[in-house]
C-alpha positions, 0 to 999 in steps of 0.5 A: 587427252591433251590441251593445246594453246593458240594465240590469235586475234582472227576468228578465221584462224580459230576455225582453221585451227579447230579443223586442222587438229580435229578438236573436241572442244575449245575455251575461247578468250577475248572476242565479242558477240559477232565473232562468237556467232561467226564461230558457231556458224562455221564449226560445230565443236562445243566451246566455252567463252571464258573472257568475251562478250555474248548476250545469249547462248541460244545457238547451243553447245556454247557456255558463256562463262562471264563475270558480273561486269556491271556489278563490278562497275557499280561497286567501284562507282558506289565506293568513290561516291562513299569516299566523297568524290564528285568529279570522276572519270572512266577510261577504256580503249573501246565503248562496246561489250564488257567494258561498256557494261562496266562503265554503265555499272559505274554510272549506276553506282556513282549517280545520285539525284542531282549529282554529276554523272561520270565522264568516259574517255576512250583511250588509245590501245597502244602505249605510246599513243595513250601517253600522248593522249594523256599528255594532251589532256593533262589539265583536264585529267587534273580536274578529276579526283578519281578514275575508274579504269576498266582493267588493272593494266590501264589503271597501273599505266595511268598511275605511272604516267601521273607519278612521273609528272609529280601527280600523287596517287591517291593524294591528287587522284584516286584510281580503281582497276578491274580484275585484281591481278597479283601486280595490284599488291606489288605497285605503289600505292597498292591498287584498289580493284574489282576482284574476279576469282580466276582459279574458280573460273578456270576450273569451271570452264573445263568442267562446263566444256566436259558437260557440253561434250556430253550433250548439255545445253548451252548456258550463261553463267555469271560469276560474282565480283568483289571490291578489294580496297587498297591504298590507291583510293582516299577520301576526297578531303575537300568534300569532307572539309566542306561537310565539316564546315 
């Protein structure tokens, strides 16, 4: 038995690769529903969806091993509301799949009767274009007191952009990420994030692939996530001062 790793953004390459190497099963990362349906129609080996989006596993021999994206967003929204933030923003590079689930959860956690709903910005995927976008929207960005980024990468990228322009995190703008990658504890300030247990998820992916090979039916497994509080979020002092007065 051996394992191979292949990086591609094209489903057709996955199909070709699986046939060429006569694979017994796969763990597939990073696609959306239409891509997985195409894969299922084109090949018959079992596969585990590790970090993608699929609403059902009805086609069989598929395990959708996901995390609770919605609840992660909900926890982020509820925490910012608890910390007194009133005008908040969510950023992502798309408005579909798991990123949109995270935003909807964020709205649910943040909203209250008569309160202002979180805004959503779809930012460019490429760093240079994204930096230009932030610069063009800098004054609008300053109007927010907190930002929820749907990934740690975008959270840290925004943090660096702001700090280079003299905007303090969290003094001027609080930031929350998603995934809780190890770098969250290395940046300054350390990044508040939604944690998923990568080790548990990876081990479960291999186990579910083995079970699919043995004839188990397809399934959807949703793993919990938790909010990890660090230094990139602070109380909205203006809101708290108003409450005291």
